[in-house]
C-alpha positions as CSV (number, residue, x, y, z in Angstrom):
1,M,29.1,-18.6,-32.1
2,V,27.5,-16.8,-28.7
3,I,24.8,-17.1,-28.0
4,R,23.1,-13.8,-26.7
5,E,19.1,-14.0,-24.1
6,P,17.8,-10.7,-25.6
7,T,17.7,-8.0,-22.7
8,P,14.7,-6.7,-20.7
9,S,12.9,-3.9,-21.7
10,P,13.1,-1.4,-18.4
11,S,9.8,-1.6,-18.3
12,R,10.0,-5.4,-18.0
13,S,12.2,-5.4,-15.6
14,G,10.4,-3.3,-13.7
15,A,7.0,-4.4,-13.6
16,R,9.0,-8.0,-12.9
17,A,10.8,-6.4,-10.0
18,V,7.5,-4.8,-8.5
19,T,6.0,-8.3,-8.6
20,V,9.0,-10.2,-7.0
21,L,8.7,-7.5,-4.4
22,A,5.2,-8.1,-4.1
23,V,5.3,-11.4,-3.4
24,V,8.2,-10.9,-0.6
25,T,5.7,-8.1,0.8
26,A,3.3,-11.2,1.5
27,V,5.1,-14.1,1.7
28,L,6.8,-12.2,5.3
29,S,3.4,-10.4,6.0
30,G,1.3,-14.1,5.8
31,C,4.8,-15.0,9.1
32,A,3.1,-11.7,11.4
33,L,-0.3,-13.5,11.2
34,G,-0.1,-14.1,15.2
35,L,-0.6,-17.8,14.7
36,P,-0.5,-19.5,18.2
37,P,3.1,-21.7,18.0
38,I,3.1,-25.3,16.9
39,D,3.5,-26.1,20.6
40,G,0.2,-25.1,21.4
41,S,1.2,-22.0,23.7
42,A,-0.7,-18.8,22.9
43,P,1.4,-15.8,22.0
44,P,1.1,-13.0,24.5
45,S,-2.3,-10.9,24.0
46,P,-1.2,-7.1,22.7
47,A,-1.5,-4.0,24.1
48,P,-4.5,-1.9,22.8
49,S,-3.5,-0.3,20.0
50,A,-5.2,3.3,18.9
51,V,-7.1,2.2,15.7
52,P,-7.5,5.5,13.7
53,S,-11.2,5.6,12.9
54,V,-13.3,6.5,9.7
55,D,-16.5,9.0,10.1
56,G,-20.0,6.6,9.7
57,P,-23.0,7.8,9.8
58,G,-22.9,9.0,13.9
59,Q,-20.1,6.2,14.9
60,A,-16.6,5.4,14.0
61,V,-15.2,2.2,12.3
62,P,-12.0,1.2,12.4
63,L,-10.1,1.0,9.6
64,D,-9.3,-2.1,8.2
65,L,-8.6,-2.6,4.7
66,E,-11.9,-2.8,3.4
67,A,-12.4,1.2,4.7
68,F,-8.8,2.2,3.6
69,D,-9.7,0.4,-0.2
70,A,-13.3,1.8,-0.4
71,I,-11.8,5.3,0.8
72,N,-9.1,4.6,-2.6
73,S,-11.8,3.8,-4.9
74,A,-14.1,6.3,-4.0
75,S,-11.1,8.4,-5.0
76,V,-9.8,7.1,-8.2
77,A,-13.9,6.4,-9.3
78,S,-14.2,9.9,-8.5
79,I,-11.0,10.8,-10.1
80,S,-10.6,9.8,-13.1
81,D,-6.3,9.5,-12.3
82,P,-5.3,10.9,-8.8
83,S,-2.6,11.7,-7.7
84,G,-1.4,11.0,-4.5
85,A,-2.5,13.9,-2.5
86,D,-6.1,13.2,-4.2
87,L,-5.5,9.4,-2.2
88,T,-3.9,11.5,0.9
89,R,-7.0,14.0,1.2
90,A,-9.4,11.4,0.5
91,L,-8.4,9.7,3.6
92,I,-7.2,12.2,6.1
93,A,-11.3,13.3,5.1
94,G,-11.7,9.8,5.7
95,G,-10.5,10.4,10.0
96,V,-7.2,8.3,9.1
97,D,-4.7,10.7,10.6
98,R,-2.3,12.7,8.7
99,A,1.1,12.4,11.0
100,G,0.7,8.2,10.7
101,L,-0.2,8.5,6.4
102,E,3.0,7.5,3.9
103,V,2.8,8.2,-0.4
104,T,5.4,8.0,-2.9
105,A,6.2,10.5,-4.8
106,D,4.1,10.9,-8.6
107,I,7.2,11.8,-10.8
108,T,10.5,10.1,-11.1
109,T,14.2,10.8,-10.6
110,A,14.3,11.9,-13.9
111,D,11.2,13.5,-13.9
112,K,9.0,11.5,-16.1
113,R,5.5,10.5,-13.5
114,A,6.0,7.5,-11.1
115,D,3.9,4.0,-13.4
116,A,2.6,3.7,-9.0
117,V,1.9,5.8,-6.5
118,F,1.7,3.6,-2.9
119,V,-0.6,4.8,0.1
120,A,0.0,3.8,3.1
121,V,-1.5,4.1,7.1
122,R,0.0,1.9,9.8
123,V,-2.8,0.4,11.8
124,G,-1.7,-2.0,15.2
125,G,0.8,-3.6,14.2
126,S,-0.2,-4.2,11.0
127,C,0.1,-1.7,7.3
128,L,-2.5,-0.7,5.3
129,V,-1.0,-0.1,1.9
130,G,-2.6,0.6,-1.6
131,Q,-1.2,0.7,-4.9
132,Y,-2.5,2.9,-8.1
133,R,-1.4,2.1,-11.7
134,H,-1.6,5.0,-13.8
135,K,-1.2,2.8,-16.2
136,A,-2.5,-0.1,-15.4
137,S,-1.4,-3.6,-17.1
138,G,-5.2,-2.4,-18.6
139,E,-6.0,-4.1,-21.5
140,D,-5.4,-7.6,-20.0
141,G,-7.5,-6.8,-17.3
142,D,-5.2,-5.9,-14.9
143,P,-7.1,-3.4,-11.7
144,R,-5.5,0.3,-11.3
145,Y,-6.1,-0.1,-8.0
146,L,-5.0,-3.2,-5.2
147,G,-4.6,-2.6,-0.8
148,A,-3.2,-5.3,0.8
149,V,-2.2,-5.7,4.8
150,V,1.6,-5.9,5.5
151,A,4.1,-5.9,7.9
152,P,5.7,-3.1,9.1
153,L,9.7,-2.7,7.8
154,S,11.7,-2.7,10.4
155,T,12.6,0.3,10.1
156,G,8.5,1.1,12.4
157,R,7.2,1.8,8.5
158,C,5.4,0.8,6.0
159,L,7.2,2.3,2.8
160,I,10.5,1.1,1.5
161,G,12.2,4.5,-0.1
162,D,12.2,8.7,-0.7
163,L,7.8,9.3,1.5
164,V,7.1,13.0,-0.3
165,P,5.2,15.0,2.4
166,V,1.7,14.5,3.3
167,E,-0.3,17.6,2.0
């Protein structure tokens, strides 16, 4: 008698793939934290870089994860189901340079609405990445927006795959 394990549904497989990708990204980004080597020698100081800024009342505030998340969370709160274009427009209005933004498609290759859209911007040697899920697993308390700081890919980009033009 042959016992077959049930084949996972595409949505469960996709969710597992996203979870695995998130864990791998988190682990790999931990390798780039700039902690001093064990031998006690200090790493070289990074060269100063242009950091996108968010214009506040009378002052420029460097863009960090807190500011990035605040802009994206405000978009989610004010637009009940924002698109990638909505998120990038809000980031641009918040002072992020359009040329530095990356965004994934809202529509899949099967012409279906994507479960999630990712926006990212490179800041110094790191990437600020935001994920908005159109359909949060919601009922189980999963948030619809999450942000993280990760290391850039070897290509210099922040996001994997085909990106869409920033509107």
